[in-house]
C-alpha positions, 0 to 999 in steps of 0.5 A: 500499500502506497500513501502519499502525503502531501505537507502544506506549508502554512504561515506560522513564522512570523519575519525577522528582523535583523535589528529590533532597536537602530539608530542612526545619527544624520548629519543636518547637511545631509542631500537628498535621497540619501540613503540613511539606513542601509538594506541591509540594517532593516531586512527581515527573512521569514522560515516559511519562505514568504515575500517581506511587505515593509511600510514606515511609519513616524512617531513623533509629531511633526516629523513626518516626511522626512524618511521613507524606505525606497519600495514595499520590498525594500526597507532601505531607508532615505533622506526624504525632505531636507534637513533642519535642526532647528525644526527637529532633532530627533525622531523615531521611525517604526518598521513594520515587516509583513508575509503577506501584504498591507490590507490582506485578510489573510493569516498575517505576521508582524515584525516591526522595529525602531529607529531612533533618527538624530540628528548632528547640527551641520554648518548650514548658516553664515553670520548673524549679526545681531541686533536682528530680524526673523523675516520667515516664520520658521526663523531659520533667516534674521536681516539686520538693520545699519549700523550708524554712529558720528563722528567730529570733523578734524577729530580724531577719536581714542576710543571704541566708537559707539554706534546705534542699536549697538556695537557691530555684533555677528553670531553664528546661528547654529550655535551649538558650533560657535565658529570662530568669528573674525570682522574686516571692512570690504568698502567704503573708506577708501582713505583708511579713516578707520579700523576694524578690531578683528576679534571684537568688531570694534570699530577706530578711527585711524585718522580725522575726518575732514571733509562732513561728507559720511561714510557707509562701510561695510563690514564683513563678519567671516567665519575663520574655518570657512572664509565661504561663511559670511555676512556683510552689515553696513556702519554709516558714520556721519561727520560733523562740525564739533559745536561745544563752542560759542564762537568768541572775540579777543577782545571786548574793545576794538579802535580805530582810526578813519581820515576825513573825506576818504572814499566807501568801502577805504579802511580802518586803521588801527588806533595808534596805527595809520597803516595798519588795516583795524582786523576784528577776529573771533574764534571758536574752541570746537576748530582749533586750527582753523 
């Protein structure tokens, strides 16, 4: 008697993921479409064997849409949207591995893996001059106003100039990196009247201003580690006439001599010295050299 026995394969094994807890560190400036978790780290096996169907979800509010898998049968995880450390620096993904398609009415076995993604801040932003005003809702762009100050004509200030709305100062908005910033004047001062301290940003004078024209300086803040990360601020310096003292005559009384019969507009001579015209002079301590 021959008896044939047919053994039917039933779906009695669950998919097995190589790792069920995965941690990945992703730099903020990672390019879109770059692989962040390779396929071999998130692939599942099935002893039955069945085709494995994958699904990726995000469980941290506000971080969905950034990461995705290559396909329903390819669990390789890639970056789908550009990252911004200011928006979030950590998210948690859940990868499902099933032996039946989503929505199947057949018995389905499922395995899951938790994937923690840490965003690493990158050097993505140029320096910001302060104070500045954000011009977008996610606060990724901050625009500073013009710095202003005054100097007296024919006078060299020995102290750093006082500016409004404050001293020249810039920061690295990638605050965890906080790269060193240096300052320089790159325009608006052809006569080299002013200098800026490379480390502090203090603005000082090299020599006196000799005209009442204003200076519109261009000051650059540059990251030491990357000169392509820079910003430019405008600094307007107005040159004004010093006016702390009123003018005064050198003497209160002037004595002169005139001769009868002279034509109009003839000179008045000094009393006692008929050969020297009478000179009436005034001085102003604000202008000692004039």
